[in-house]
N, C-alpha and C positions, 0 to 999 in steps of 0.2 A: 373306110378310115383304117381298118387293120392293114390293108394293102400298103397304104401310105407309110404307116409305122414300120412294116417289114421292110419296105424298100429303103427307108431312111437307115435302119440298122445295117442292112447289107452295103449300102454306100459308105457308111462310116468304117465298117469292117474293111472293106476293099481299099479305102483310101488312107487307112492308117489313123483315123480319128479316134478310134476306140481307145480307151485308157488301159493301163495295165501293162503295156509293152515295156522292154528294156529301155533304158535311156541310152542315148549315144554318147560316146566318150567326147570329151571336150579337150581341145589342144594336145601337145605332146605328153607322153608318160613321164610323171615325176619319178626320177629315180634316186633313192636315198641310200647311201651305203655307210653302214655302222661297223665298227670293230670294238671288241671288248677284250682287254687284256688285264689280268690282275684287279679285276672289278672296276677298271677305269673305261669310261665310254669314250670313244673318239669318233666324230667330233664330239664335244661336250654336249650334254642335253640342252635343248632349246626348243624353239617353236618352228615348225616347217609349215608353210601355207601352200594350200592346193585349192583348185576351183572346184566347185560342185560338178560332179560327173567326169572329172579327170581321172585318168589311170594312175595308180600309184605302185611302184615296185620298190620293196625294201629289201636290201641285202645285208644280212648280218653275219659276221664272222665272230666267234668267240673262242677263247682259249679252253673253256670248259663246256661240258654237256649242259644243256639247259633248254628252255622253250621261250621263244619271244612270241608276243601276242599283241593284237590292236584291240583295245577296248572299244566297245560299241560297234565293231564289225564282225566280231566272232571269227576272226582270222588269226592263225598261228602257224609257226614253224618250229620243228624240232632243231635244236642247235647241236651239231656234233663238233667236237674239239677240232679247231683249225680248218672248218670246212664251211664255205659260204652257203647260207640257207636264205631262201627267197619266200617273201610274202608278197603276193600280187593281188589287187582288188580294184574295183571301180569305186571312187569316193562319191557315193550316192546319197549321203546324208550329211547335213551341215552340222557344225558343231566343233567342239574341242575334244580330242581323243588321246588317250595316254598309250604310249607305246612302250612296252616294259618286258623284262625277263622274269620268268616264274621263280625259279630256285634262288637266284642271286639277288631278286627283288631290285633290280636297277631300271630306273627310268632311262630309255634311249632317247626319247624326244617326245613333244606333243604335237600332234597333227591338227592343224587348223583347217577345216573344210568351210569355204563360204562361196 
């Protein structure tokens, strides 16, 4: 019986049936471009929807130094004045996530992952 169990574990590992591996990306990468000037966010804050396991690339350009971060994903980028900064990640958790700046406390948008 131990041989059967060992064989089953080996087959699962070799065929990729074991759990815990990274998820494969779904669809094209969602590219989001945000600019901040005089504390005004463009485009205006709203909701942006992506699919579960879709790649996300957020490019933020600010007129002042700051930090942009995605709540719930522990992703952030340092913003240098007038220099595009990028946050890239795989949207592998469902829910509603705030994307904001730290120092200026601006909401950039809400990311909806479903």
